[in-house]
C-alpha positions in Angstrom: 33.9 255.5 247.0 32.3 257.0 250.1 28.9 256.1 251.4 27.4 259.4 250.1 28.7 258.7 246.6 27.2 255.2 246.6 23.7 255.9 247.7 22.4 258.8 245.6 18.7 259.0 246.9 15.9 256.8 248.2 13.0 256.0 245.8 9.7 257.2 247.1 6.8 255.8 245.3 3.7 253.8 245.9 5.4 250.6 244.8 8.3 251.3 247.2 5.9 252.0 250.1 4.2 248.7 249.5 7.5 246.9 249.4 8.6 248.5 252.7 5.3 247.7 254.5 4.9 244.2 253.2 8.4 242.7 252.8 10.7 245.2 254.6 12.4 246.1 251.3 13.6 249.6 250.7 14.6 251.1 247.2 17.5 253.4 246.5 19.1 255.0 243.5 22.7 254.0 243.6 26.0 254.6 241.8 26.3 252.7 238.7 29.7 251.2 239.5 28.8 250.1 243.1 28.5 246.4 243.8 26.1 244.7 246.2 28.7 244.4 249.0 29.5 248.1 248.8 25.8 249.0 248.9 25.2 246.7 251.9 28.0 248.3 253.7 26.9 251.8 252.9 23.3 251.2 254.0 24.4 249.5 257.3 26.7 252.5 258.2 24.3 255.3 257.1 21.2 253.9 258.8 22.7 251.5 261.5 20.6 248.5 260.4 21.2 244.9 259.5 20.9 244.2 255.7 19.9 240.7 254.8 20.1 240.9 251.1 20.7 243.4 248.2 19.0 243.1 244.8 20.1 245.5 242.0 18.7 246.3 238.6 19.9 248.8 235.9 17.0 250.7 234.5 17.8 251.5 230.8 17.6 255.0 229.4 14.4 255.8 227.5 13.5 258.4 224.9 11.0 261.1 225.6 9.4 263.7 223.4 7.2 266.7 224.0 5.3 269.2 221.9 6.2 272.9 222.2 5.7 276.0 220.2 8.9 275.5 218.5 8.0 272.0 217.5 8.8 268.6 218.9 11.6 268.5 221.5 13.3 265.1 221.8 15.4 264.0 224.6 16.1 261.1 226.9 15.9 260.1 230.5 19.2 258.9 231.8 19.8 255.3 232.8 20.3 254.5 236.5 21.0 251.7 238.9 18.3 250.8 241.5 19.0 248.7 244.6 16.3 246.8 246.6 17.6 246.3 250.2 16.0 243.8 252.5 16.4 244.4 256.2 16.2 242.1 259.1 12.8 241.7 260.7 11.7 244.5 263.1 14.1 247.1 261.6 13.2 250.0 259.4 14.6 253.0 257.6 13.1 256.4 258.0 13.4 257.6 254.3 11.5 260.7 254.9 14.0 262.0 257.5 11.3 263.3 259.9 12.8 265.0 263.0 11.0 264.4 266.3 
């Protein structure tokens, strides 16, 4: 599995911003079959940083429904795996990809 297949996208939310500022942790959506060692290696290669630890959680699928003219449409939000990556002090990841 290549690095691009392991890390799908960063999670950008208020909670992830607080974690990044407070405890130098960054959140990513990762491939469901990737283990912590593969995630650590992929992050270190993609962003050239030192990763101290990786915590993972599998977010379960959940049902959603909405009302339309045709009636109630039922569906589900897919399950995914989330990784919280803790970096060494003084290092950071630019998740927005700003070019300067």
